[in-house]
Structures are given as C-alpha cells and as structure tokens.
PAZADO-173984 format. One line per 5 residues: number of its first residue (from 0); their letters; for each residue x, y, z of C-alpha. Coordinates in steps of 0.5 Angstrom, whole numbers, padded with zeros to 4 digits, always signed. Layout:
REM PAZADO-173984
NUM> A> X Y Z ~ ...
//
This chain:
REM PAZADO-173984
0> MILLR> +0000 +0000 +0000 ~ +0003 +0007 -0002 ~ +0001 +0010 +0005 ~ +0005 +0004 +0009 ~ +0011 +0005 +0004
5> EIRDT> +0011 +0012 +0005 ~ +0011 +0011 +0012 ~ +0017 +0006 +0012 ~ +0021 +0010 +0007 ~ +0021 +0017 +0012
10> PLLWM> +0024 +0016 +0018 ~ +0020 +0022 +0021 ~ +0014 +0019 +0020 ~ +0016 +0013 +0025 ~ +0015 +0018 +0030
15> LVLVP> +0007 +0017 +0029 ~ +0008 +0011 +0034 ~ +0007 +0017 +0039 ~ +0000 +0018 +0037 ~ -0003 +0012 +0041
20> VVLLA> +0002 +0014 +0047 ~ +0000 +0021 +0048 ~ -0007 +0019 +0048 ~ -0006 +0014 +0053 ~ -0001 +0018 +0057
25> ARIAP> -0007 +0023 +0057 ~ -0012 +0018 +0060 ~ -0007 +0015 +0065 ~ -0003 +0021 +0068 ~ -0007 +0027 +0066
30> EAHTL> -0003 +0031 +0072 ~ +0003 +0030 +0068 ~ +0003 +0037 +0064 ~ +0010 +0038 +0062 ~ +0010 +0031 +0060
35> LFVLA> +0004 +0031 +0056 ~ +0006 +0038 +0053 ~ +0013 +0035 +0050 ~ +0009 +0029 +0048 ~ +0004 +0033 +0044
40> VLTII> +0009 +0037 +0041 ~ +0013 +0031 +0039 ~ +0007 +0028 +0036 ~ +0004 +0034 +0032 ~ +0011 +0034 +0028
45> PLAAL> +0010 +0027 +0024 ~ +0003 +0029 +0024 ~ +0004 +0035 +0020 ~ +0009 +0032 +0016 ~ +0004 +0026 +0014
50> LSHAT> -0001 +0032 +0012 ~ +0004 +0036 +0008 ~ +0005 +0029 +0004 ~ -0003 +0029 +0003 ~ -0004 +0036 +0001
55> EAVAE> +0002 +0036 -0004 ~ -0002 +0031 -0007 ~ -0008 +0035 -0007 ~ -0005 +0041 -0009 ~ -0002 +0037 -0016
60> KTGDA> -0009 +0036 -0018 ~ -0012 +0043 -0016 ~ -0007 +0048 -0017 ~ -0003 +0052 -0012 ~ -0008 +0057 -0011
65> IGGLL> -0013 +0052 -0009 ~ -0008 +0048 -0006 ~ -0005 +0053 -0002 ~ -0012 +0055 +0001 ~ -0014 +0048 +0002
70> NATLG> -0007 +0047 +0006 ~ -0009 +0054 +0010 ~ -0016 +0052 +0012 ~ -0013 +0045 +0015 ~ -0008 +0048 +0018
75> NLTEL> -0012 +0053 +0021 ~ -0017 +0048 +0023 ~ -0012 +0046 +0028 ~ -0011 +0053 +0031 ~ -0019 +0054 +0031
80> IIAIA> -0020 +0047 +0035 ~ -0014 +0050 +0040 ~ -0017 +0056 +0041 ~ -0024 +0053 +0042 ~ -0022 +0049 +0047
85> ALHAG> -0019 +0055 +0051 ~ -0025 +0059 +0050 ~ -0029 +0053 +0053 ~ -0024 +0054 +0059 ~ -0025 +0061 +0059
90> QYMLV> -0017 +0063 +0057 ~ -0019 +0069 +0053 ~ -0012 +0071 +0054 ~ -0009 +0065 +0051 ~ -0014 +0065 +0045
95> KASVA> -0012 +0073 +0043 ~ -0005 +0071 +0044 ~ -0005 +0065 +0040 ~ -0009 +0069 +0034 ~ -0005 +0075 +0034
100> GAIVT> +0001 +0070 +0034 ~ -0001 +0066 +0029 ~ -0002 +0072 +0024 ~ +0005 +0074 +0026 ~ +0008 +0067 +0025
105> NTLFM> +0005 +0066 +0018 ~ +0007 +0073 +0015 ~ +0014 +0073 +0018 ~ +0017 +0066 +0020 ~ +0013 +0062 +0015
110> LGASF> +0014 +0067 +0009 ~ +0021 +0069 +0011 ~ +0023 +0061 +0012 ~ +0020 +0059 +0006 ~ +0024 +0065 +0002
115> LLGGL> +0031 +0063 +0006 ~ +0030 +0055 +0004 ~ +0028 +0057 -0003 ~ +0034 +0062 -0004 ~ +0039 +0057 -0001
120> RYHIQ> +0037 +0053 -0007 ~ +0035 +0058 -0013 ~ +0039 +0064 -0014 ~ +0032 +0068 -0016 ~ +0025 +0066 -0015
125> DYNRA> +0019 +0069 -0018 ~ +0012 +0068 -0016 ~ +0005 +0071 -0017 ~ +0004 +0078 -0014 ~ -0003 +0078 -0015
130> SGRLY> -0005 +0073 -0009 ~ +0000 +0076 -0004 ~ -0003 +0083 -0005 ~ -0010 +0081 -0004 ~ -0008 +0078 +0002
135> SALLL> -0004 +0083 +0005 ~ -0010 +0088 +0003 ~ -0014 +0084 +0007 ~ -0009 +0083 +0013 ~ -0009 +0091 +0013
140> MATFV> -0016 +0092 +0014 ~ -0017 +0086 +0019 ~ -0011 +0090 +0023 ~ -0015 +0096 +0023 ~ -0021 +0093 +0025
145> LIAPG> -0017 +0090 +0031 ~ -0015 +0098 +0033 ~ -0023 +0100 +0033 ~ -0025 +0096 +0040 ~ -0019 +0099 +0044
150> AVADL> -0021 +0106 +0041 ~ -0028 +0105 +0043 ~ -0027 +0103 +0050 ~ -0022 +0109 +0051 ~ -0028 +0114 +0049
155> DLARG> -0033 +0112 +0054 ~ -0030 +0108 +0060 ~ -0037 +0107 +0064 ~ -0040 +0104 +0058 ~ -0034 +0102 +0054
160> EVMVQ> -0034 +0094 +0056 ~ -0041 +0094 +0053 ~ -0040 +0098 +0047 ~ -0033 +0094 +0045 ~ -0037 +0087 +0046
165> KLSAA> -0043 +0090 +0041 ~ -0038 +0093 +0036 ~ -0034 +0086 +0036 ~ -0040 +0082 +0034 ~ -0041 +0087 +0029
170> LAVLL> -0034 +0087 +0026 ~ -0034 +0079 +0027 ~ -0039 +0079 +0021 ~ -0036 +0084 +0017 ~ -0029 +0081 +0017
175> IAAYA> -0033 +0074 +0015 ~ -0036 +0078 +0009 ~ -0030 +0081 +0007 ~ -0026 +0074 +0007 ~ -0032 +0071 +0003
180> LGLLF> -0032 +0076 -0002 ~ -0024 +0075 -0002 ~ -0025 +0068 -0004 ~ -0030 +0070 -0009 ~ -0026 +0075 -0012
185> SLKTH> -0019 +0070 -0013 ~ -0023 +0063 -0014 ~ -0028 +0065 -0019 ~ -0029 +0072 -0022 ~ -0022 +0074 -0023
190> KELFA> -0018 +0067 -0022 ~ -0014 +0068 -0028 ~ -0010 +0074 -0024 ~ -0008 +0068 -0019 ~ -0005 +0063 -0023
195> AADHG> +0001 +0060 -0021 ~ +0007 +0061 -0026 ~ +0010 +0054 -0029 ~ +0017 +0054 -0026 ~ +0016 +0048 -0020
200> EAEDV> +0020 +0042 -0021 ~ +0016 +0037 -0024 ~ +0014 +0030 -0021 ~ +0010 +0024 -0021 ~ +0004 +0024 -0017
205> KWPIG> +0005 +0018 -0012 ~ -0002 +0019 -0008 ~ -0009 +0018 -0011 ~ -0013 +0023 -0010 ~ -0018 +0019 -0006
210> LAVGT> -0012 +0017 -0001 ~ -0010 +0024 -0001 ~ -0017 +0026 +0002 ~ -0018 +0021 +0006 ~ -0011 +0022 +0009
215> LLVVT> -0012 +0029 +0010 ~ -0019 +0028 +0014 ~ -0016 +0022 +0019 ~ -0010 +0026 +0020 ~ -0014 +0032 +0022
220> VFVAL> -0018 +0029 +0027 ~ -0012 +0026 +0030 ~ -0009 +0033 +0030 ~ -0015 +0036 +0034 ~ -0015 +0030 +0039
225> VSEIF> -0007 +0032 +0040 ~ -0009 +0039 +0040 ~ -0014 +0038 +0046 ~ -0008 +0035 +0050 ~ -0004 +0040 +0048
230> VESVQ> -0008 +0046 +0051 ~ -0010 +0043 +0057 ~ -0003 +0042 +0059 ~ +0001 +0048 +0056 ~ -0001 +0053 +0062
235> KAAET> +0002 +0049 +0067 ~ +0008 +0046 +0063 ~ +0010 +0054 +0061 ~ +0010 +0055 +0069 ~ +0015 +0049 +0070
240> LGMSP> +0019 +0051 +0064 ~ +0019 +0059 +0066 ~ +0015 +0061 +0060 ~ +0011 +0067 +0060 ~ +0003 +0067 +0058
245> AFVGF> +0005 +0072 +0053 ~ +0010 +0068 +0050 ~ +0007 +0061 +0050 ~ +0001 +0064 +0046 ~ +0004 +0068 +0042
250> IVVAL> +0010 +0064 +0040 ~ +0009 +0057 +0042 ~ +0002 +0056 +0041 ~ +0003 +0059 +0034 ~ +0009 +0055 +0032
255> VGAAA> +0005 +0048 +0034 ~ -0001 +0050 +0031 ~ +0002 +0052 +0024 ~ +0007 +0046 +0024 ~ +0003 +0043 +0018
260> EMAVA> +0002 +0049 +0014 ~ +0010 +0050 +0015 ~ +0012 +0043 +0013 ~ +0008 +0044 +0006 ~ +0010 +0051 +0005
265> FSAAR> +0018 +0050 +0006 ~ +0017 +0044 +0002 ~ +0014 +0048 -0004 ~ +0020 +0053 -0003 ~ +0025 +0048 -0004
270> KDRLD> +0022 +0045 -0010 ~ +0021 +0052 -0013 ~ +0014 +0053 -0012 ~ +0014 +0059 -0009 ~ +0007 +0061 -0011
275> LSVSI> +0004 +0055 -0006 ~ +0009 +0058 -0001 ~ +0006 +0065 -0001 ~ -0001 +0063 -0002 ~ +0000 +0058 +0005
280> ALGSA> +0003 +0063 +0009 ~ -0001 +0070 +0007 ~ -0007 +0066 +0006 ~ -0007 +0063 +0013 ~ -0005 +0069 +0016
285> AQIAL> -0011 +0073 +0012 ~ -0016 +0067 +0014 ~ -0014 +0067 +0022 ~ -0015 +0075 +0022 ~ -0022 +0075 +0018
290> FVAPV> -0025 +0068 +0019 ~ -0022 +0064 +0025 ~ -0022 +0071 +0030 ~ -0029 +0073 +0028 ~ -0032 +0066 +0029
295> LVLVS> -0029 +0065 +0036 ~ -0032 +0072 +0038 ~ -0039 +0069 +0035 ~ -0038 +0062 +0038 ~ -0036 +0065 +0045
300> YVIGP> -0043 +0067 +0046 ~ -0045 +0059 +0046 ~ -0039 +0056 +0049 ~ -0035 +0061 +0053 ~ -0037 +0063 +0060
305> TPMDL> -0037 +0070 +0057 ~ -0037 +0073 +0050 ~ -0030 +0075 +0048 ~ -0029 +0081 +0044 ~ -0024 +0083 +0039
310> QFWPG> -0020 +0088 +0044 ~ -0013 +0086 +0044 ~ -0007 +0089 +0048 ~ -0004 +0095 +0045 ~ +0003 +0091 +0044
315> AVIMV> +0000 +0085 +0040 ~ -0004 +0090 +0035 ~ +0003 +0094 +0034 ~ +0006 +0087 +0032 ~ +0001 +0085 +0028
320> LIATV> +0001 +0092 +0024 ~ +0009 +0092 +0023 ~ +0008 +0084 +0021 ~ +0003 +0086 +0016 ~ +0006 +0092 +0013
325> VAAFI> +0013 +0089 +0012 ~ +0010 +0083 +0009 ~ +0006 +0087 +0004 ~ +0012 +0091 +0002 ~ +0017 +0085 +0001
330> INAGR> +0011 +0081 -0003 ~ +0010 +0087 -0008 ~ +0017 +0085 -0011 ~ +0014 +0079 -0014 ~ +0022 +0076 -0014
335> SAWFV> +0025 +0073 -0008 ~ +0032 +0071 -0006 ~ +0035 +0068 +0001 ~ +0037 +0075 +0004 ~ +0030 +0077 +0004
340> GVLLL> +0028 +0071 +0008 ~ +0033 +0073 +0013 ~ +0030 +0080 +0014 ~ +0023 +0077 +0015 ~ +0026 +0072 +0020
345> LVYAV> +0030 +0078 +0024 ~ +0024 +0082 +0025 ~ +0020 +0076 +0028 ~ +0026 +0075 +0032 ~ +0026 +0082 +0035
350> FVITL> +0018 +0080 +0037 ~ +0021 +0073 +0040 ~ +0026 +0076 +0044 ~ +0021 +0082 +0047 ~ +0016 +0077 +0049
355> YLLPP> +0021 +0073 +0052 ~ +0024 +0078 +0056 ~ +0019 +0084 +0057 ~ +0012 +0080 +0056 ~ +0007 +0085 +0055
360> RIP> +0001 +0086 +0060 ~ -0005 +0082 +0057 ~ -0012 +0084 +0060
//
C-alpha cells in the first residue's frame, strides 16, 4: 500500500507511534502536564509531515491557488480547535495571544523561512504578486479592525465594555463577509489573475486523490485530539518551563498550530513552487484574521463563560500591524532571494526576544 510504503521510507513518520502513546498518557496520567506537553508537540510533528504529503498530492490536482487555500484551511482547523478548547475553559488571554501570534508567525516566520529555504537552492525565485497583494490588503483591513474596539473602549469608560462587545460582534460579521468576497474574487470572478507560474519541479503524483483526501481527514482528526491534550497541558507546562503566558500563546501555540502548513510551505519553496508557499503563508494569516478570529467571537456566545471581544492588548496590535506592513512591502516585488527571507526572520526574532524578556500585560 502506498501510504504504508511512504511511512516505511520516511524516518520522520516513524514518530507516528507517539499518537497512541500521547492519547494513552493523557488518560493514565492527566496531571503530568509537562510530559503531555512535550509528547503533544513531538506528536504533531509527524502528523504535520504526513499532512504535507497528502496536501501536496491534492495541490497537484487542484493547482497552487486552491491547494494553498486547502492547506491553510486544514492547518487553521487545528488552531481553531485549540482556540475553541481554550474558549470553553475561559482562557481568553491564550486565545487572543494565539490568534495574534498565528498572524505574525505566518506572515514573518513561515514566509521568511520559505524565502530562505528556496533561496538557498535557487538564485532567484519568481511568484505571482496578485495573491500576495490580495492577502496583504485583507490583512491590513483586519488589522485596522483590531484597532477599533480599543479606541471605542477609551472613549466611554462607563459603557466601554458593553460597546466593545457589541462592536466586536458586528465587526466579526463584517470580517467574515470580507473573507467570503475575497474568495469569490480570487477563485471565481478573477481567478485568471492568481494562476501560478509554471516553474516548479515536475514530479509524478504518487498518491491517488482518494487516498490523499482520506489521509487529510484522518490526520486532521488526530491533530485535533492531540491539540486538545496540548491546550490542557500548555499552561502548567509553561509555568514549569519558565515561559510567560504571552510567549506561550504568541509563539509556542502559533508555531505548533502552524506546523502542518509550514511543512508544506517549506517543501514547496525547495521545489521552486513559491506561489504555493506564498499562498499558504499569507492565505493562512488572512484566514485567521478574517475567519478564525471572528468565528471565535461568535462561538464564544455559545460555549464561553462570557462572550469574547476583539479588543487585543496594544502590543499585539502593533506587532500584527508591523508584520502585515513588512510582508506587504516585501511581497510587492514578485521576486525573492535568500536574504529577503533573512530580513523577515530577523523581524520575527525581535518579537520573540521581546515577548520572552519583556512580555506585555495582557488584559
């Protein structure tokens, strides 16, 4: 069988044996938070690798634009499940930090690492600027939306909380509508503008489409199960390991949640399919800002102790704005080299160091 052969020939996939181990450990020793945290992180790595193989097979059939959207959606499903679990537990600080961190991680780290890995193999890489410009525009709009609730809260301290909640619900609907219209524009009415350039490495599709889709569904379920264990153990494990709540949500949760997408984006960049890498990185960030975040606001009315709003602490909004502006400036070139990736990674490193040493006060 193709899938068994793939697992046998890929040493990284041997770590899939950790899937039943972490599920069993969560039942036997639910209080061993640090152990469960480490096992969950190690388990998501091979699941992400397997997900990348399946997604690449589907992308070969659908094209880079839809393939990138598919991978971003599946990758963000994991982050959505992590956030929903945190919502149910009332950990709104973790939810907001993970949302802002995911946007920054995708626009700076994932995109920067893709440029670097591709640039180390190819002198210059070209990609379609249209999709990058669209996602950058959507991200800029979403960033401005994040500024509005905080501004309203400062205007009327007596009724600020109620006003912020009502405004957040209205803005959530607006963001979802904007994302839906963006999909209509890029996949239907003007899809010719977003066609990927034919400069990737040609290779035979080893996986039948049925096997690829089936693998995507099964792996997504396992990632969801492991993610629940991760979110239950991450806070206590962070205290044991000396990590701040801001660092955990903004950096750790964001990196773990985007592991599957990163595996595909990095692999595509090494194969000179930078259109797919850009589509995954910026498409995922836009999807988090315009779909995942507003959905969490609406879902919080049903499963949360209290409704969640879109009022992020100022430091998070500033970091998201800087990441979005930097990515928009870089992506406008339509060409990349390894040093461009280094610049994006350096900006991300500034945020990592800042959060680790001087974490912001999160309301």
